[in-house]
C-alpha positions as CSV (number, residue, x, y, z in Angstrom):
1,M,49.9,165.2,63.7
2,D,53.4,166.6,63.9
3,I,55.9,166.9,61.1
4,E,57.9,163.8,62.0
5,Q,54.8,161.6,62.1
6,F,53.6,163.2,58.8
7,E,57.0,162.5,57.1
8,A,57.1,158.9,58.4
9,E,53.6,158.2,57.1
10,L,54.4,159.9,53.8
11,R,57.7,158.0,53.2
12,N,56.0,154.7,54.2
13,G,53.2,155.2,51.7
14,L,55.4,156.4,48.8
15,A,57.8,153.5,49.3
16,K,55.0,151.2,48.2
17,L,54.8,153.0,44.8
18,D,57.5,151.6,42.5
19,Y,57.2,154.5,40.1
20,I,58.3,157.2,42.6
21,Q,61.8,158.0,41.6
22,R,62.7,160.1,44.7
23,L,61.3,162.4,47.4
24,E,62.9,165.8,47.5
25,I,62.5,167.8,50.7
26,N,62.3,171.5,49.8
27,Q,61.6,172.8,53.3
28,Q,61.2,171.3,56.8
29,T,60.8,173.1,60.0
30,E,59.0,172.3,63.3
31,T,55.6,173.2,61.7
32,R,56.1,173.1,57.9
33,F,57.0,170.4,55.4
34,L,57.3,171.0,51.7
35,S,58.4,168.3,49.3
36,K,57.9,166.8,45.9
37,A,57.8,163.2,44.8
38,I,59.3,162.9,41.4
39,L,57.3,160.5,39.2
40,E,58.9,160.8,35.8
41,E,60.0,163.5,33.4
42,Y,57.6,166.5,33.7
43,Y,55.4,164.9,36.4
44,F,55.7,165.3,40.2
45,L,53.5,165.2,43.3
46,K,53.9,168.4,45.4
47,I,53.3,167.8,49.0
48,F,52.8,170.5,51.7
49,F,51.8,170.1,55.4
50,N,51.6,172.8,58.0
51,S,50.9,171.3,61.5
52,K,50.2,174.6,63.1
53,L,47.6,175.8,60.6
54,V,46.4,172.2,59.9
55,V,46.8,172.7,56.1
56,L,47.6,169.8,53.8
57,N,48.1,169.7,50.0
58,F,48.8,166.8,47.7
59,T,49.0,168.1,44.1
60,L,49.8,166.2,41.0
61,I,51.7,168.6,38.7
62,Y,52.6,168.5,35.1
63,L,55.5,170.8,34.2
64,L,54.8,172.5,30.9
65,K,57.6,173.4,28.5
66,D,57.6,177.0,29.5
67,D,58.3,176.0,33.2
68,Q,54.7,176.7,34.2
69,N,53.0,174.2,36.5
70,K,49.7,172.6,35.5
71,R,47.7,171.0,38.3
72,L,46.2,167.7,37.1
73,W,44.7,166.5,40.4
74,G,44.8,167.2,44.2
75,I,43.5,166.6,47.7
76,D,43.7,169.5,50.1
77,R,42.7,170.4,53.6
78,D,42.6,174.1,54.4
79,N,40.8,176.4,56.8
80,D,38.5,178.0,54.2
81,I,36.9,174.9,52.5
82,G,38.1,172.0,54.6
83,W,38.8,168.7,53.0
84,H,38.3,168.7,49.3
85,T,39.6,167.2,46.1
86,H,40.5,168.7,42.7
87,P,39.3,166.0,40.4
88,V,41.3,165.0,37.4
89,E,38.3,165.7,35.1
90,N,38.4,169.4,36.2
91,P,41.3,170.2,38.6
92,K,40.0,173.8,39.1
93,D,36.9,172.4,40.9
94,H,36.7,171.9,44.7
95,V,34.7,168.8,45.6
96,L,34.1,168.4,49.3
97,I,35.3,165.0,50.8
98,E,35.6,163.3,54.1
99,E,38.8,163.6,56.1
100,K,41.6,161.3,54.8
101,T,44.7,159.8,56.3
102,V,48.0,160.1,54.5
103,A,47.8,156.5,53.5
104,E,44.3,157.0,52.0
105,I,45.5,160.0,50.1
106,I,48.4,158.1,48.7
107,E,46.1,155.2,47.7
108,I,43.7,157.6,45.9
109,F,46.7,159.3,44.2
110,D,48.0,155.9,43.0
111,Q,44.6,155.1,41.5
112,T,44.4,158.5,39.8
113,W,48.0,158.2,38.5
114,Q,47.2,154.8,37.0
115,K,44.2,156.2,35.2
116,I,46.2,159.1,33.8
117,K,48.9,156.8,32.6
118,E,46.3,154.5,30.9
119,R,44.7,157.5,29.3
120,N,48.0,158.8,27.9
121,E,49.1,155.4,26.4
């Protein structure tokens, strides 16, 4: 998948989530895409894709008061572990999973975000 296709699939998936305030593109080259989808104050989804290295990261972040980032959940594809998730129950864990499409990752993220919101109410 190239960067243009990745961005199109990402924007299409995020557009279906009414709580996404905006998508900020932090870096975009022929092979790298770095962005964050702003959810609400202190929460964002960090998204990274490198088409050359075939690395993908979707990471739900909570911004702590001292400007430190706390990972709450994530799905990654890297060249060390392969496809894995960082479950919301213990985000430091690496749990192997099957390959996912961008649409599937966004759907899993949406389900996870809804559970986090319910838990915090």
